[in-house]
Every structure is written in structure tokens, then in C-alpha cells.
One Martini backbone bead per residue (centre of mass of N, CA, C, O) as a GRO file, in nm:
protein
   49
    1MET     BB    1  14.825  17.057  22.111
    2LYS     BB    2  14.657  17.003  21.821
    3SER     BB    3  14.461  16.777  21.678
    4ALA     BB    4  14.354  16.620  21.421
    5ARG     BB    5  14.071  16.579  21.252
    6GLN     BB    6  13.870  16.315  21.221
    7PRO     BB    7  13.701  16.135  21.014
    8ASN     BB    8  13.402  16.022  20.922
    9LEU     BB    9  13.262  15.679  20.919
   10VAL     BB   10  13.016  15.522  20.703
   11VAL     BB   11  12.869  15.193  20.689
   12PHE     BB   12  12.659  15.017  20.471
   13VAL     BB   13  12.476  14.712  20.543
   14ALA     BB   14  12.279  14.505  20.309
   15GLU     BB   15  12.099  14.235  20.292
   16GLY     BB   16  11.968  14.185  19.968
   17MET     BB   17  12.099  14.457  19.851
   18PRO     BB   18  12.175  14.623  19.601
   19ALA     BB   19  12.403  14.868  19.537
   20GLY     BB   20  12.179  15.037  19.336
   21ALA     BB   21  11.902  15.063  19.547
   22ILE     BB   22  11.935  15.376  19.531
   23ALA     BB   23  11.866  15.685  19.414
   24ALA     BB   24  12.165  15.804  19.428
   25LEU     BB   25  12.247  15.544  19.218
   26GLY     BB   26  11.973  15.532  19.002
   27CYS     BB   27  11.720  15.441  19.131
   28ARG     BB   28  11.362  15.459  19.048
   29GLY     BB   29  11.181  15.245  19.235
   30ILE     BB   30  11.332  15.364  19.494
   31HIS     BB   31  11.267  15.550  19.787
   32THR     BB   32  11.553  15.747  19.949
   33PRO     BB   33  11.571  16.039  20.103
   34ASN     BB   34  11.779  16.006  20.336
   35LEU     BB   35  12.011  15.881  20.169
   36ASP     BB   36  12.024  16.108  19.958
   37ARG     BB   37  12.102  16.334  20.154
   38LEU     BB   38  12.360  16.205  20.255
   39ALA     BB   39  12.496  16.170  19.971
   40SER     BB   40  12.497  16.483  19.894
   41ARG     BB   41  12.710  16.529  20.164
   42SER     BB   42  12.901  16.306  20.038
   43ALA     BB   43  13.106  16.041  19.989
   44VAL     BB   44  13.075  15.819  19.713
   45LEU     BB   45  13.143  15.476  19.695
   46LYS     BB   46  13.212  15.275  19.408
   47ARG     BB   47  13.191  14.991  19.232
   48LYS     BB   48  13.321  14.848  18.968
   49PRO     BB   49  13.200  14.635  18.711
   0.00000   0.00000   0.00000
């Protein structure tokens, strides 16, 4: 019997970096092309203010 494929989960923790400090979350002053590419192909979970 085949088991169900488990989803991958990646959590980024960065001390001293505000939650919206990457371009994928709206920051225009910081360029983060690799994180933006990852976010464009992923589910991005944000905390409500």
C-alpha cells in the first residue's frame, strides 16, 4: 500500500528582520530575488496586523 506524500514545510526565522522586509511581501527597498521566486511558487502565510 502506498502512503500519502507528506508536504514539505520550510520556516524562515531571521532575527532583527521585520516580517514584511522582503519584496514578495511588499517591501520596495530591499531586493530579495531568490526569496521572491520561492514565495511565487509557495503558500505564503502572513500574520494579520
